N, CA, C and O atoms as a Tripos MOL2 file, in Angstrom:
@<TRIPOS>MOLECULE
protein
  284   283    71     0     0
PROTEIN
NO_CHARGES

@<TRIPOS>ATOM
      1 N           0.8600   -1.1770    0.0000 N.3       1 MET1
      2 CA          0.0000    0.0000    0.0000 C.3       1 MET1
      3 C           0.9020    1.2340    0.0000 C.2       1 MET1
      4 O           1.8330    1.3290    0.8000 O.2       1 MET1
      5 N           0.6230    2.1680   -0.8920 N.am      2 CYS2
      6 CA          1.4540    3.3680   -0.9690 C.3       2 CYS2
      7 C           1.1250    4.3190    0.1770 C.2       2 CYS2
      8 O           0.1340    4.1390    0.8850 O.2       2 CYS2
      9 N           1.9570    5.3190    0.3470 N.am      3 GLN3
     10 CA          1.7770    6.2580    1.4530 C.3       3 GLN3
     11 C           0.4300    6.9760    1.3870 C.2       3 GLN3
     12 O          -0.2100    7.1780    2.4190 O.2       3 GLN3
     13 N          -0.0060    7.3610    0.1950 N.am      4 MET4
     14 CA         -1.2710    8.0690    0.0750 C.3       4 MET4
     15 C          -2.4360    7.1690    0.4590 C.2       4 MET4
     16 O          -3.3770    7.6250    1.1090 O.2       4 MET4
     17 N          -2.3900    5.9130    0.0740 N.am      5 ASP5
     18 CA         -3.4350    4.9690    0.4730 C.3       5 ASP5
     19 C          -3.4600    4.8100    1.9870 C.2       5 ASP5
     20 O          -4.5260    4.7730    2.6010 O.2       5 ASP5
     21 N          -2.2780    4.7170    2.5810 N.am      6 THR6
     22 CA         -2.1740    4.5880    4.0330 C.3       6 THR6
     23 C          -2.7330    5.8200    4.7250 C.2       6 THR6
     24 O          -3.4780    5.7040    5.6980 O.2       6 THR6
     25 N          -2.3780    6.9960    4.2290 N.am      7 LEU7
     26 CA         -2.8660    8.2510    4.7990 C.3       7 LEU7
     27 C          -4.3870    8.3390    4.7120 C.2       7 LEU7
     28 O          -5.0480    8.6970    5.6870 O.2       7 LEU7
     29 N          -4.9300    8.0190    3.5660 N.am      8 CYS8
     30 CA         -6.3820    8.0720    3.3810 C.3       8 CYS8
     31 C          -7.0760    7.0950    4.3210 C.2       8 CYS8
     32 O          -8.0950    7.4300    4.9260 O.2       8 CYS8
     33 N          -6.5400    5.9150    4.4420 N.am      9 SER9
     34 CA         -7.1130    4.8990    5.3210 C.3       9 SER9
     35 C          -7.0580    5.3440    6.7840 C.2       9 SER9
     36 O          -8.0330    5.1820    7.5180 O.2       9 SER9
     37 N          -5.9370    5.8980    7.2030 N.am     10 LEU10
     38 CA         -5.7950    6.3630    8.5850 C.3      10 LEU10
     39 C          -6.7520    7.5080    8.8900 C.2      10 LEU10
     40 O          -7.3560    7.5430    9.9620 O.2      10 LEU10
     41 N          -6.8910    8.4310    7.9680 N.am     11 TYR11
     42 CA         -7.7940    9.5640    8.1830 C.3      11 TYR11
     43 C          -9.2300    9.0700    8.3160 C.2      11 TYR11
     44 O          -9.9670    9.5370    9.1840 O.2      11 TYR11
     45 N          -9.6290    8.1390    7.4740 N.am     12 THR12
     46 CA        -10.9710    7.5620    7.5550 C.3      12 THR12
     47 C         -11.1740    6.8540    8.8860 C.2      12 THR12
     48 O         -12.2380    6.9660    9.4940 O.2      12 THR12
     49 N         -10.1550    6.1200    9.3430 N.am     13 ASP13
     50 CA        -10.2390    5.4420   10.6440 C.3      13 ASP13
     51 C         -10.3870    6.4340   11.7890 C.2      13 ASP13
     52 O         -11.1630    6.2050   12.7170 O.2      13 ASP13
     53 N          -9.6420    7.5370   11.7260 N.am     14 VAL14
     54 CA         -9.7240    8.5600   12.7730 C.3      14 VAL14
     55 C         -11.1240    9.1560   12.8140 C.2      14 VAL14
     56 O         -11.6870    9.3340   13.8930 O.2      14 VAL14
     57 N         -11.6890    9.4640   11.6560 N.am     15 LEU15
     58 CA        -13.0420   10.0120   11.6260 C.3      15 LEU15
     59 C         -14.0570    9.0300   12.1890 C.2      15 LEU15
     60 O         -15.0120    9.4350   12.8530 O.2      15 LEU15
     61 N         -13.8600    7.7560   11.9320 N.am     16 ALA16
     62 CA        -14.8040    6.7430   12.3990 C.3      16 ALA16
     63 C         -14.7250    6.5490   13.9160 C.2      16 ALA16
     64 O         -15.7140    6.1640   14.5390 O.2      16 ALA16
     65 N         -13.5730    6.8100   14.5080 N.am     17 CYS17
     66 CA        -13.3720    6.5490   15.9330 C.3      17 CYS17
     67 C         -13.7280    7.7170   16.8440 C.2      17 CYS17
     68 O         -13.9320    7.5200   18.0420 O.2      17 CYS17
     69 N         -13.8030    8.8880   16.3190 N.am     18 ARG18
     70 CA        -14.0540   10.0550   17.1650 C.3      18 ARG18
     71 C         -15.5380   10.3670   17.2310 C.2      18 ARG18
     72 O         -16.3360    9.8650   16.4390 O.2      18 ARG18
     73 N         -15.8830   11.1930   18.1800 N.am     19 SER19
     74 CA        -17.2850   11.5900   18.3070 C.3      19 SER19
     75 C         -17.6510   12.4860   17.1260 C.2      19 SER19
     76 O         -16.7760   13.1160   16.5340 O.2      19 SER19
     77 N         -18.9310   12.5460   16.7820 N.am     20 PRO20
     78 CA        -19.3550   13.3830   15.6520 C.3      20 PRO20
     79 C         -19.0200   14.8480   15.8800 C.2      20 PRO20
     80 O         -18.9210   15.3090   17.0160 O.2      20 PRO20
     81 N         -18.8490   15.5690   14.7810 N.am     21 ALA21
     82 CA        -18.5680   17.0020   14.8500 C.3      21 ALA21
     83 C         -19.6640   17.7100   15.6240 C.2      21 ALA21
     84 O         -20.8430   17.3830   15.4930 O.2      21 ALA21
     85 N         -19.2690   18.6710   16.4220 N.am     22 LYS22
     86 CA        -20.2170   19.3910   17.2770 C.3      22 LYS22
     87 C         -20.9800   20.4830   16.5280 C.2      22 LYS22
     88 O         -22.0220   20.9480   16.9890 O.2      22 LYS22
     89 N         -20.4540   20.8900   15.3690 N.am     23 ASN23
     90 CA        -21.1620   21.8970   14.5870 C.3      23 ASN23
     91 C         -21.0010   21.5910   13.1060 C.2      23 ASN23
     92 O         -20.1110   20.8380   12.7090 O.2      23 ASN23
     93 N         -21.8560   22.1730   12.3050 N.am     24 TYR24
     94 CA        -21.8930   21.8540   10.8810 C.3      24 TYR24
     95 C         -20.6340   22.3180   10.1530 C.2      24 TYR24
     96 O         -20.1870   21.6550    9.2160 O.2      24 TYR24
     97 N         -20.0560   23.4440   10.5670 N.am     25 ALA25
     98 CA        -18.8450   23.9430    9.9230 C.3      25 ALA25
     99 C         -17.6950   22.9480   10.0790 C.2      25 ALA25
    100 O         -16.9650   22.6860    9.1230 O.2      25 ALA25
    101 N         -17.5360   22.4010   11.2700 N.am     26 LEU26
    102 CA        -16.4910   21.4080   11.5030 C.3      26 LEU26
    103 C         -16.7690   20.1340   10.7080 C.2      26 LEU26
    104 O         -15.8530   19.5310   10.1490 O.2      26 LEU26
    105 N         -18.0270   19.7320   10.6620 N.am     27 PHE27
    106 CA        -18.4220   18.5650    9.8880 C.3      27 PHE27
    107 C         -18.0480   18.7390    8.4140 C.2      27 PHE27
    108 O         -17.4880   17.8300    7.8010 O.2      27 PHE27
    109 N         -18.3590   19.9120    7.8480 N.am     28 LEU28
    110 CA        -18.0250   20.1610    6.4470 C.3      28 LEU28
    111 C         -16.5220   20.2200    6.2300 C.2      28 LEU28
    112 O         -16.0310   19.7610    5.1980 O.2      28 LEU28
    113 N         -15.7890   20.7720    7.1760 N.am     29 LEU29
    114 CA        -14.3390   20.8200    7.0660 C.3      29 LEU29
    115 C         -13.7580   19.4120    7.0280 C.2      29 LEU29
    116 O         -12.8560   19.1360    6.2370 O.2      29 LEU29
    117 N         -14.2640   18.5260    7.8690 N.am     30 GLU30
    118 CA        -13.8010   17.1340    7.8560 C.3      30 GLU30
    119 C         -14.0710   16.4870    6.5060 C.2      30 GLU30
    120 O         -13.2140   15.7860    5.9680 O.2      30 GLU30
    121 N         -15.2480   16.7160    5.9630 N.am     31 ARG31
    122 CA        -15.5870   16.1410    4.6610 C.3      31 ARG31
    123 C         -14.7260   16.7390    3.5620 C.2      31 ARG31
    124 O         -14.3150   16.0360    2.6390 O.2      31 ARG31
    125 N         -14.4510   18.0380    3.6570 N.am     32 TYR32
    126 CA        -13.5990   18.7020    2.6770 C.3      32 TYR32
    127 C         -12.1930   18.1020    2.6830 C.2      32 TYR32
    128 O         -11.6200   17.8540    1.6220 O.2      32 TYR32
    129 N         -11.6440   17.8710    3.8600 N.am     33 LEU33
    130 CA        -10.3130   17.2740    3.9510 C.3      33 LEU33
    131 C         -10.3100   15.8520    3.3860 C.2      33 LEU33
    132 O          -9.3780   15.4480    2.6910 O.2      33 LEU33
    133 N         -11.3560   15.1130    3.6920 N.am     34 GLN34
    134 CA        -11.4660   13.7590    3.1460 C.3      34 GLN34
    135 C         -11.5530   13.8160    1.6210 C.2      34 GLN34
    136 O         -10.9370   13.0030    0.9330 O.2      34 GLN34
    137 N         -12.3010   14.7520    1.1050 N.am     35 LEU35
    138 CA        -12.4380   14.9330   -0.3330 C.3      35 LEU35
    139 C         -11.1020   15.2810   -0.9780 C.2      35 LEU35
    140 O         -10.7590   14.7310   -2.0240 O.2      35 LEU35
    141 N         -10.3440   16.1910   -0.3640 N.am     36 LYS36
    142 CA         -9.0420   16.5750   -0.9050 C.3      36 LYS36
    143 C          -8.0900   15.3870   -0.9530 C.2      36 LYS36
    144 O          -7.3580   15.2200   -1.9290 O.2      36 LYS36
    145 N          -8.0900   14.5610    0.0870 N.am     37 ILE37
    146 CA         -7.2210   13.3910    0.1140 C.3      37 ILE37
    147 C          -7.5990   12.4320   -1.0010 C.2      37 ILE37
    148 O          -6.7260   11.9170   -1.6990 O.2      37 ILE37
    149 N          -8.9000   12.1860   -1.1750 N.am     38 LYS38
    150 CA         -9.3460   11.2870   -2.2430 C.3      38 LYS38
    151 C          -8.9590   11.8190   -3.6190 C.2      38 LYS38
    152 O          -8.5570   11.0530   -4.4940 O.2      38 LYS38
    153 N          -9.0810   13.1250   -3.8090 N.am     39 ALA39
    154 CA         -8.7530   13.7230   -5.0970 C.3      39 ALA39
    155 C          -7.2550   13.6180   -5.3920 C.2      39 ALA39
    156 O          -6.8640   13.2800   -6.5090 O.2      39 ALA39
    157 N          -6.4310   13.9030   -4.4080 N.am     40 VAL40
    158 CA         -4.9780   13.7890   -4.5980 C.3      40 VAL40
    159 C          -4.6040   12.3380   -4.8580 C.2      40 VAL40
    160 O          -3.7600   12.0470   -5.7050 O.2      40 VAL40
    161 N          -5.2290   11.4440   -4.1350 N.am     41 ARG41
    162 CA         -4.9870   10.0100   -4.3170 C.3      41 ARG41
    163 C          -5.3320    9.5730   -5.7400 C.2      41 ARG41
    164 O          -4.6630    8.7100   -6.3090 O.2      41 ARG41
    165 N          -6.3730   10.1700   -6.3060 N.am     42 ALA42
    166 CA         -6.7850    9.8510   -7.6730 C.3      42 ALA42
    167 C          -5.9400   10.5890   -8.7120 C.2      42 ALA42
    168 O          -6.1030   10.3810   -9.9140 O.2      42 ALA42
    169 N          -5.0350   11.4530   -8.2410 N.am     43 GLY43
    170 CA         -4.1640   12.1810   -9.1550 C.3      43 GLY43
    171 C          -4.8030   13.4020   -9.7760 C.2      43 GLY43
    172 O          -4.3180   13.9150  -10.7850 O.2      43 GLY43
    173 N          -5.8890   13.8740   -9.1820 N.am     44 LYS44
    174 CA         -6.6040   15.0390   -9.7050 C.3      44 LYS44
    175 C          -6.9050   16.0140   -8.5770 C.2      44 LYS44
    176 O          -8.0440   16.0810   -8.1170 O.2      44 LYS44
    177 N          -5.9070   16.7750   -8.1180 N.am     45 PRO45
    178 CA         -6.1550   17.7360   -7.0320 C.3      45 PRO45
    179 C          -7.3160   18.6550   -7.3940 C.2      45 PRO45
    180 O          -7.4950   19.0120   -8.5580 O.2      45 PRO45
    181 N          -8.0950   19.0320   -6.3990 N.am     46 ILE46
    182 CA         -9.2870   19.8410   -6.6360 C.3      46 ILE46
    183 C          -9.0520   21.2970   -6.2940 C.2      46 ILE46
    184 O          -8.2020   21.6380   -5.4710 O.2      46 ILE46
    185 N          -9.8240   22.1400   -6.9450 N.am     47 GLU47
    186 CA         -9.8200   23.5610   -6.6370 C.3      47 GLU47
    187 C         -11.2770   23.9820   -6.5110 C.2      47 GLU47
    188 O         -12.0530   23.8650   -7.4590 O.2      47 GLU47
    189 N         -11.6320   24.4620   -5.3520 N.am     48 LEU48
    190 CA        -13.0090   24.8620   -5.1090 C.3      48 LEU48
    191 C         -13.1100   26.3730   -5.0550 C.2      48 LEU48
    192 O         -12.3780   27.0320   -4.3180 O.2      48 LEU48
    193 N         -14.0270   26.9160   -5.8460 N.am     49 LYS49
    194 CA        -14.2270   28.3620   -5.8540 C.3      49 LYS49
    195 C         -15.6090   28.7420   -5.3500 C.2      49 LYS49
    196 O         -15.7930   29.8030   -4.7540 O.2      49 LYS49
    197 N         -16.5740   27.8720   -5.5910 N.am     50 ILE50
    198 CA        -17.9400   28.1550   -5.1760 C.3      50 ILE50
    199 C         -18.5360   26.9070   -4.5290 C.2      50 ILE50
    200 O         -17.9800   25.8160   -4.6500 O.2      50 ILE50
    201 N         -19.6510   27.0690   -3.8510 N.am     51 VAL51
    202 CA        -20.2960   25.9640   -3.1370 C.3      51 VAL51
    203 C         -20.6120   24.8100   -4.0870 C.2      51 VAL51
    204 O         -20.4530   23.6470   -3.7170 O.2      51 VAL51
    205 N         -21.0480   25.1130   -5.2840 N.am     52 GLU52
    206 CA        -21.3960   24.0640   -6.2360 C.3      52 GLU52
    207 C         -20.1930   23.1800   -6.5640 C.2      52 GLU52
    208 O         -20.3540   21.9820   -6.8000 O.2      52 GLU52
    209 N         -18.9900   23.7590   -6.5810 N.am     53 ASP53
    210 CA        -17.7760   22.9650   -6.8070 C.3      53 ASP53
    211 C         -17.6200   21.9150   -5.7160 C.2      53 ASP53
    212 O         -17.2870   20.7630   -5.9940 O.2      53 ASP53
    213 N         -17.8630   22.3190   -4.4730 N.am     54 PHE54
    214 CA        -17.7590   21.3950   -3.3450 C.3      54 PHE54
    215 C         -18.7760   20.2660   -3.4770 C.2      54 PHE54
    216 O         -18.4370   19.0960   -3.3010 O.2      54 PHE54
    217 N         -20.0110   20.6140   -3.7850 N.am     55 ILE55
    218 CA        -21.0650   19.6130   -3.9200 C.3      55 ILE55
    219 C         -20.7660   18.6550   -5.0650 C.2      55 ILE55
    220 O         -20.9340   17.4450   -4.9170 O.2      55 ILE55
    221 N         -20.3290   19.1780   -6.1970 N.am     56 ASN56
    222 CA        -20.0050   18.3230   -7.3400 C.3      56 ASN56
    223 C         -18.8380   17.3900   -7.0490 C.2      56 ASN56
    224 O         -18.8490   16.2310   -7.4640 O.2      56 ASN56
    225 N         -17.8370   17.8860   -6.3420 N.am     57 CYS57
    226 CA        -16.7000   17.0310   -5.9830 C.3      57 CYS57
    227 C         -17.1430   15.9350   -5.0170 C.2      57 CYS57
    228 O         -16.7030   14.7910   -5.1270 O.2      57 CYS57
    229 N         -18.0050   16.2840   -4.0800 N.am     58 CYS58
    230 CA        -18.5210   15.2720   -3.1580 C.3      58 CYS58
    231 C         -19.2500   14.1770   -3.9160 C.2      58 CYS58
    232 O         -19.0740   12.9940   -3.6250 O.2      58 CYS58
    233 N         -20.0530   14.5560   -4.8680 N.am     59 LYS59
    234 CA        -20.7750   13.5700   -5.6770 C.3      59 LYS59
    235 C         -19.7960   12.7120   -6.4720 C.2      59 LYS59
    236 O         -19.9500   11.4930   -6.5350 O.2      59 LYS59
    237 N         -18.7940   13.3410   -7.0790 N.am     60 HIS60
    238 CA        -17.8300   12.6270   -7.9150 C.3      60 HIS60
    239 C         -17.0110   11.6160   -7.1110 C.2      60 HIS60
    240 O         -16.7950   10.4920   -7.5620 O.2      60 HIS60
    241 N         -16.5600   12.0140   -5.9290 N.am     61 TYR61
    242 CA        -15.6980   11.1500   -5.1280 C.3      61 TYR61
    243 C         -16.4550   10.3320   -4.0890 C.2      61 TYR61
    244 O         -15.8380    9.6330   -3.2850 O.2      61 TYR61
    245 N         -17.7700   10.4080   -4.0950 N.am     62 GLY62
    246 CA        -18.5790    9.5790   -3.2070 C.3      62 GLY62
    247 C         -18.5150    9.9670   -1.7480 C.2      62 GLY62
    248 O         -18.6140    9.1030   -0.8770 O.2      62 GLY62
    249 N         -18.3530   11.2530   -1.4570 N.am     63 VAL63
    250 CA        -18.3380   11.7240   -0.0720 C.3      63 VAL63
    251 C         -19.7310   12.2340    0.2510 C.2      63 VAL63
    252 O         -20.2320   13.1450   -0.4080 O.2      63 VAL63
    253 N         -20.3530   11.6550    1.2540 N.am     64 LYS64
    254 CA        -21.6940   12.0720    1.6370 C.3      64 LYS64
    255 C         -21.6090   13.3100    2.5230 C.2      64 LYS64
    256 O         -20.8310   13.3520    3.4770 O.2      64 LYS64
    257 N         -22.4010   14.2970    2.2040 N.am     65 VAL65
    258 CA        -22.4560   15.5230    3.0020 C.3      65 VAL65
    259 C         -23.8760   15.6620    3.5070 C.2      65 VAL65
    260 O         -24.7730   16.1040    2.7900 O.2      65 VAL65
    261 N         -24.0630   15.2690    4.7710 N.am     66 MET66
    262 CA        -25.3700   15.3580    5.4040 C.3      66 MET66
    263 C         -25.1910   16.0600    6.7460 C.2      66 MET66
    264 O         -24.0910   16.1110    7.2950 O.2      66 MET66
    265 N         -26.2400   16.5740    7.2370 N.am     67 SER67
    266 CA        -26.2030   17.2200    8.5370 C.3      67 SER67
    267 C         -25.8000   16.1910    9.5910 C.2      67 SER67
    268 O         -26.2800   15.0580    9.5520 O.2      67 SER67
    269 N         -24.9130   16.5660   10.5470 N.am     68 PRO68
    270 CA        -24.5310   15.6220   11.5980 C.3      68 PRO68
    271 C         -25.7360   15.0840   12.3620 C.2      68 PRO68
    272 O         -25.6960   13.9560   12.8540 O.2      68 PRO68
    273 N         -26.7950   15.8620   12.4700 N.am     69 LYS69
    274 CA        -27.9900   15.4060   13.1780 C.3      69 LYS69
    275 C         -28.7420   14.3430   12.3940 C.2      69 LYS69
    276 O         -29.4080   13.4850   12.9730 O.2      69 LYS69
    277 N         -28.6280   14.4070   11.0480 N.am     70 ASN70
    278 CA        -29.3600   13.4660   10.1970 C.3      70 ASN70
    279 C         -28.5010   12.3140    9.7130 C.2      70 ASN70
    280 O         -29.0220   11.3220    9.2030 O.2      70 ASN70
    281 N         -27.1910   12.4350    9.8670 N.am     71 GLY71
    282 CA        -26.2930   11.4450    9.3090 C.3      71 GLY71
    283 C         -25.8900   10.4310   10.2860 C.2      71 GLY71
    284 O         -25.1270    9.5230    9.9550 O.2      71 GLY71
@<TRIPOS>BOND
     1     1     2 1
     2     2     3 1
     3     3     4 2
     4     3     5 am
     5     5     6 1
     6     6     7 1
     7     7     8 2
     8     7     9 am
     9     9    10 1
    10    10    11 1
    11    11    12 2
    12    11    13 am
    13    13    14 1
    14    14    15 1
    15    15    16 2
    16    15    17 am
    17    17    18 1
    18    18    19 1
    19    19    20 2
    20    19    21 am
    21    21    22 1
    22    22    23 1
    23    23    24 2
    24    23    25 am
    25    25    26 1
    26    26    27 1
    27    27    28 2
    28    27    29 am
    29    29    30 1
    30    30    31 1
    31    31    32 2
    32    31    33 am
    33    33    34 1
    34    34    35 1
    35    35    36 2
    36    35    37 am
    37    37    38 1
    38    38    39 1
    39    39    40 2
    40    39    41 am
    41    41    42 1
    42    42    43 1
    43    43    44 2
    44    43    45 am
    45    45    46 1
    46    46    47 1
    47    47    48 2
    48    47    49 am
    49    49    50 1
    50    50    51 1
    51    51    52 2
    52    51    53 am
    53    53    54 1
    54    54    55 1
    55    55    56 2
    56    55    57 am
    57    57    58 1
    58    58    59 1
    59    59    60 2
    60    59    61 am
    61    61    62 1
    62    62    63 1
    63    63    64 2
    64    63    65 am
    65    65    66 1
    66    66    67 1
    67    67    68 2
    68    67    69 am
    69    69    70 1
    70    70    71 1
    71    71    72 2
    72    71    73 am
    73    73    74 1
    74    74    75 1
    75    75    76 2
    76    75    77 am
    77    77    78 1
    78    78    79 1
    79    79    80 2
    80    79    81 am
    81    81    82 1
    82    82    83 1
    83    83    84 2
    84    83    85 am
    85    85    86 1
    86    86    87 1
    87    87    88 2
    88    87    89 am
    89    89    90 1
    90    90    91 1
    91    91    92 2
    92    91    93 am
    93    93    94 1
    94    94    95 1
    95    95    96 2
    96    95    97 am
    97    97    98 1
    98    98    99 1
    99    99   100 2
   100    99   101 am
   101   101   102 1
   102   102   103 1
   103   103   104 2
   104   103   105 am
   105   105   106 1
   106   106   107 1
   107   107   108 2
   108   107   109 am
   109   109   110 1
   110   110   111 1
   111   111   112 2
   112   111   113 am
   113   113   114 1
   114   114   115 1
   115   115   116 2
   116   115   117 am
   117   117   118 1
   118   118   119 1
   119   119   120 2
   120   119   121 am
   121   121   122 1
   122   122   123 1
   123   123   124 2
   124   123   125 am
   125   125   126 1
   126   126   127 1
   127   127   128 2
   128   127   129 am
   129   129   130 1
   130   130   131 1
   131   131   132 2
   132   131   133 am
   133   133   134 1
   134   134   135 1
   135   135   136 2
   136   135   137 am
   137   137   138 1
   138   138   139 1
   139   139   140 2
   140   139   141 am
   141   141   142 1
   142   142   143 1
   143   143   144 2
   144   143   145 am
   145   145   146 1
   146   146   147 1
   147   147   148 2
   148   147   149 am
   149   149   150 1
   150   150   151 1
   151   151   152 2
   152   151   153 am
   153   153   154 1
   154   154   155 1
   155   155   156 2
   156   155   157 am
   157   157   158 1
   158   158   159 1
   159   159   160 2
   160   159   161 am
   161   161   162 1
   162   162   163 1
   163   163   164 2
   164   163   165 am
   165   165   166 1
   166   166   167 1
   167   167   168 2
   168   167   169 am
   169   169   170 1
   170   170   171 1
   171   171   172 2
   172   171   173 am
   173   173   174 1
   174   174   175 1
   175   175   176 2
   176   175   177 am
   177   177   178 1
   178   178   179 1
   179   179   180 2
   180   179   181 am
   181   181   182 1
   182   182   183 1
   183   183   184 2
   184   183   185 am
   185   185   186 1
   186   186   187 1
   187   187   188 2
   188   187   189 am
   189   189   190 1
   190   190   191 1
   191   191   192 2
   192   191   193 am
   193   193   194 1
   194   194   195 1
   195   195   196 2
   196   195   197 am
   197   197   198 1
   198   198   199 1
   199   199   200 2
   200   199   201 am
   201   201   202 1
   202   202   203 1
   203   203   204 2
   204   203   205 am
   205   205   206 1
   206   206   207 1
   207   207   208 2
   208   207   209 am
   209   209   210 1
   210   210   211 1
   211   211   212 2
   212   211   213 am
   213   213   214 1
   214   214   215 1
   215   215   216 2
   216   215   217 am
   217   217   218 1
   218   218   219 1
   219   219   220 2
   220   219   221 am
   221   221   222 1
   222   222   223 1
   223   223   224 2
   224   223   225 am
   225   225   226 1
   226   226   227 1
   227   227   228 2
   228   227   229 am
   229   229   230 1
   230   230   231 1
   231   231   232 2
   232   231   233 am
   233   233   234 1
   234   234   235 1
   235   235   236 2
   236   235   237 am
   237   237   238 1
   238   238   239 1
   239   239   240 2
   240   239   241 am
   241   241   242 1
   242   242   243 1
   243   243   244 2
   244   243   245 am
   245   245   246 1
   246   246   247 1
   247   247   248 2
   248   247   249 am
   249   249   250 1
   250   250   251 1
   251   251   252 2
   252   251   253 am
   253   253   254 1
   254   254   255 1
   255   255   256 2
   256   255   257 am
   257   257   258 1
   258   258   259 1
   259   259   260 2
   260   259   261 am
   261   261   262 1
   262   262   263 1
   263   263   264 2
   264   263   265 am
   265   265   266 1
   266   266   267 1
   267   267   268 2
   268   267   269 am
   269   269   270 1
   270   270   271 1
   271   271   272 2
   272   271   273 am
   273   273   274 1
   274   274   275 1
   275   275   276 2
   276   275   277 am
   277   277   278 1
   278   278   279 1
   279   279   280 2
   280   279   281 am
   281   281   282 1
   282   282   283 1
   283   283   284 2
@<TRIPOS>SUBSTRUCTURE
     1 MET1         2 RESIDUE 1 A MET
     2 CYS2         6 RESIDUE 1 A CYS
     3 GLN3        10 RESIDUE 1 A GLN
     4 MET4        14 RESIDUE 1 A MET
     5 ASP5        18 RESIDUE 1 A ASP
     6 THR6        22 RESIDUE 1 A THR
     7 LEU7        26 RESIDUE 1 A LEU
     8 CYS8        30 RESIDUE 1 A CYS
     9 SER9        34 RESIDUE 1 A SER
    10 LEU10       38 RESIDUE 1 A LEU
    11 TYR11       42 RESIDUE 1 A TYR
    12 THR12       46 RESIDUE 1 A THR
    13 ASP13       50 RESIDUE 1 A ASP
    14 VAL14       54 RESIDUE 1 A VAL
    15 LEU15       58 RESIDUE 1 A LEU
    16 ALA16       62 RESIDUE 1 A ALA
    17 CYS17       66 RESIDUE 1 A CYS
    18 ARG18       70 RESIDUE 1 A ARG
    19 SER19       74 RESIDUE 1 A SER
    20 PRO20       78 RESIDUE 1 A PRO
    21 ALA21       82 RESIDUE 1 A ALA
    22 LYS22       86 RESIDUE 1 A LYS
    23 ASN23       90 RESIDUE 1 A ASN
    24 TYR24       94 RESIDUE 1 A TYR
    25 ALA25       98 RESIDUE 1 A ALA
    26 LEU26      102 RESIDUE 1 A LEU
    27 PHE27      106 RESIDUE 1 A PHE
    28 LEU28      110 RESIDUE 1 A LEU
    29 LEU29      114 RESIDUE 1 A LEU
    30 GLU30      118 RESIDUE 1 A GLU
    31 ARG31      122 RESIDUE 1 A ARG
    32 TYR32      126 RESIDUE 1 A TYR
    33 LEU33      130 RESIDUE 1 A LEU
    34 GLN34      134 RESIDUE 1 A GLN
    35 LEU35      138 RESIDUE 1 A LEU
    36 LYS36      142 RESIDUE 1 A LYS
    37 ILE37      146 RESIDUE 1 A ILE
    38 LYS38      150 RESIDUE 1 A LYS
    39 ALA39      154 RESIDUE 1 A ALA
    40 VAL40      158 RESIDUE 1 A VAL
    41 ARG41      162 RESIDUE 1 A ARG
    42 ALA42      166 RESIDUE 1 A ALA
    43 GLY43      170 RESIDUE 1 A GLY
    44 LYS44      174 RESIDUE 1 A LYS
    45 PRO45      178 RESIDUE 1 A PRO
    46 ILE46      182 RESIDUE 1 A ILE
    47 GLU47      186 RESIDUE 1 A GLU
    48 LEU48      190 RESIDUE 1 A LEU
    49 LYS49      194 RESIDUE 1 A LYS
    50 ILE50      198 RESIDUE 1 A ILE
    51 VAL51      202 RESIDUE 1 A VAL
    52 GLU52      206 RESIDUE 1 A GLU
    53 ASP53      210 RESIDUE 1 A ASP
    54 PHE54      214 RESIDUE 1 A PHE
    55 ILE55      218 RESIDUE 1 A ILE
    56 ASN56      222 RESIDUE 1 A ASN
    57 CYS57      226 RESIDUE 1 A CYS
    58 CYS58      230 RESIDUE 1 A CYS
    59 LYS59      234 RESIDUE 1 A LYS
    60 HIS60      238 RESIDUE 1 A HIS
    61 TYR61      242 RESIDUE 1 A TYR
    62 GLY62      246 RESIDUE 1 A GLY
    63 VAL63      250 RESIDUE 1 A VAL
    64 LYS64      254 RESIDUE 1 A LYS
    65 VAL65      258 RESIDUE 1 A VAL
    66 MET66      262 RESIDUE 1 A MET
    67 SER67      266 RESIDUE 1 A SER
    68 PRO68      270 RESIDUE 1 A PRO
    69 LYS69      274 RESIDUE 1 A LYS
    70 ASN70      278 RESIDUE 1 A ASN
    71 GLY71      282 RESIDUE 1 A GLY
């Protein structure tokens, strides 16, 4: 397993082991970081300029963005 695969796996494990984000901004930041790691791992770093870019990247890389209360 390459370093990027290991990093992505460890980050996912850390998110799974900790308590849920206490606010929506932190929740979105966690998802954004996960999205960036997946994009770099795929060899296509992302650049987000508007909210729609974030939503489209989440859809493309399979990152679910739901409210912590509903997720």
